[in-house]
N, C-alpha and C positions, 0 to 999 in steps of 0.2 A: 864261491867264485873269488879269485884272487884280486879282482878289481873293485870289490866292495869297499865302501868308505872306511869301515872299521878295520878291514884288513890292511889298507894303506896306512892308517894311523898306527896300527900295531907294528907294522914293518918299520915305521919311523922310530918307534919306541925301543924295539928290541936290540938294534945295533948288532953286535956280534956276540952278545952274552949267550954262552952255551946253554944255561938253564932256561933262558927265555925261548931259545930255539926249540927246546924239548917241549915247553908249554905250547908253542905254536903248532908243533906236530900233533900233540894231543888234541888240540882244538880242531885241526883238520880231520883227524880220525873221528871225533865225536860228530862233526858236521855231516859225515857220510852216512850216519845212522839216524834212525828215528826214535831210538830209545831215550828214556828220561835221563837227564844229566843233573848231577849234584855238584856244585862248585863250592869248595870250602876255602876260606881264607880270611885274614883279618880285615877289619873295616878299612876301606880306602885302598885295597889291593887290586881293584879293577875287575871284580867279579861280574859286574854288569857289562863291561867292555867285552869280556870273554863270552858272556851269554849272547850279546849282539853279534859277535864274530861267528859263533856257532850257527846262529840263524842265517846270517848273510852269506855264509859259505855253504849252506845246505840247499837242498832242492826246494825248500820252502821260502827261499829268499824273496820271491815275488809276493808272498802273502804277508799278513800283518805280524808285527812283533809287539806284544802287549806286556808291559812291565808293571808289576804290583809290588809295592813295599808292604810286606805283611806286618812289619813292626808298627807301622803308622795307623793301622786300622783295628778298632775294637771288633769283637766277634760279630755283632749285628751288622755293622757297616761292612766288614770283610765279606760276609755272606752275600749282601746285596750287591757289592762291587764285583765279586767273583761270579756268582750265579745269576745275577740280574733279578728283576722282580716284575710281577704283573701289576697292572692297574688295580689299586685298592688293596694291595697286599699289606699295607700299613698306612697309618695317617701320613698324608703328604705324598703318597704314591699315586700321582694324578694320571700317569700313563705308564705303559710298559717300558722297561729299560733293559736292554740286553746287557748281560754280564761280560766280564773279560774273557771267559771261556768261549762264549759265543763269538765275540769280536776277534778272537785269535784263531778261530776255526780254520784249519788248513795251514796255519802259521805256527808261531811259537808263543807260548805263555811263559814269562819269566816271573817266578815267585821269589822275590828278594827277601832275605831275612826269614826264611821258612822256619828257623829254629825258635822264632818268637810267637808262633801260633799256639793257641790253646788246645788242650786234648779234644774238645768238642769239634773244633775245626779240623784237627788232624784226622778224625774219623771220617768226616765228610770228604776230605781230600783223598783219603785212602780209597773210599768207594769210587770216586771219580777216576782215579788212576787205574783201579782194577776193572771197572765196568765200562769206562769211557762214556758214562751217562750221568745226567744231573737234571734237576728241575729248577726253574726260577722260583724265588720266594713267592708264595701265594699261588703258585701254578700247579697244575695237575698233569701237564704234558711232559713226558720224558724226552729230553733232548740228548743228542749224541754229539761228541766232539772228536775232531781229528787233530786237535792242537797238539803240538809237541810240548812237553814239560821240561823246563830248565829251572832248577831251583838253586839258591845260594844262601849261605849263612856264615857268620863268623862264630856261631855258637859251637861248643864241643858236643856234637850230637851223640857220640858214643857214650860220653859221661851222662848226658841227659837220659839216654836209654836205660843205663844202669840205675839212675835215680827214679825212673818211672815217669819222667816229664816229657819224653818224646817216644812215640810208638816205634818199636823196632820194625814192624811190618811196613810202616810208611817209609822209614829210612831205606829199607831194601828195595822198595818200589821206586824210590828216587834214584 
């Protein structure tokens, strides 16, 4: 929707720059679809602003937007943050905690700095993108998600694929 707060902020930023108008049109096109989106650009270029605009202009705008900075979380913390956990899954897990996928159900999950995740986490994300299913840590119940995936990175993913540090199949799913 054109009245969303991020859309208004973006309109104030773009002025009459032709390149930014092209970006804005791309955002509008992406917002009309439910496919996963990968946003590439240098640090500080506004990737999260673009992700929020895609969400706010989509039919999912009334649902939650969950943002996760992948670079800030080690593997074990990443999994509990993303997938959630059951009571007793590990020391200190005193109660069930829903993960970001669960919280974003029906809305948008933004995975910032996706290029910084480890191969182990890449495999788990790939399964989630393919099957739309996951389990909380320590859980046995398979949960489904209808969240839309938007990911971003400043990393050169194509170079990382050639080096074997980023999965090609995950890249194409994003």
